[in-house]
C-alpha positions, 0 to 999 in steps of 0.5 A: 496442513497449509492450503496450496490450492486457492488464490494466493494470501499474505498481510498484504493482499488482506489488505488490498480491499482497503484500497479498492474499497476506497475507490471514488465514484468516477475515478478513472486512473490510479497510481500503485506506489511501490508495486512490488510483484503488482498484484494490487496493480492487477486488481486496481485494472480490473476496475479503472482502465489507467492504472500506473505501477511505479517500483525502483527495483527493475527485477520485481517489476519486470516478473510483476509486468510478465505476470499481469500484462501490458495494459499497466504502465509499469514504471521503473523509477523513484517515485520521489523523483519521477516526473509523473506529469501528472495526478491520479485520483487513487494513489496506494501504497502497500507496505511501501512507507517504510522503505523511505528515508523520509517519512514525512517527505514521502507522505507529502509526495504522494499527496502532492500526487493525489489528484483533486477530488481523488483519494490517498491510500496507505496500508504500512507497517510500523513498530510497537511503541505501546501496550495497545500496539503489543495486544493487537500485535499478539491478536495478530499472531493468532490471527496470522496461524489461523490464515496461514492454515486456511489460505494458501500462504504466498511469499512475495518476492519484492525486497523488505525492511524490517524493523519499519523505523517508526512507531505506528503513533510517530506515522500517525503524528506526522501524518496527520500533520500532512494530511490534515482530516486523514482517517487513521485505522490500525489493525492486528497482521501488523498493518495501519491504514490511513485514507485522505480526500483530496479536497474537489477544489 
């Protein structure tokens, strides 16, 4: 029987910790790209005084603002076009990168929004393209079944794109070209994480 109490859990919430753990010492600002229901933005705001959350979907953004409060700069805009007038110590994106038409351009844009000494963290979805990917996917099925029974499984209301347009290998290759020195990790639960530190100077 599935739990209906306790903190909300889903595949994206599961990986919030990847972002939170990567916050650099001395960071004060963050940009949550494709904030959706705003839960990552709320966690970032609990740690940083200056958080901007951007999303192109006005309805889901309004719901996020209503739930999580006005101490976050909720921004209804296309991150590829919007002039923020600044860069951020933390740029985070969870389950958003595969929504962009041009993967390379999106990575360049997120890179350019990252302040010197800051960090870019992307947790994303990709398609299986190898036997190793399929094995991880099978492990993900078992992991999902366990968490779905033991956690308060919650379905977000943000728009989804499925299947993802790129394989894991394609995302990793593009990210390596755009973000030299980036760190790549691939997980079960059909997610990868890439982190990139922008040099301080």
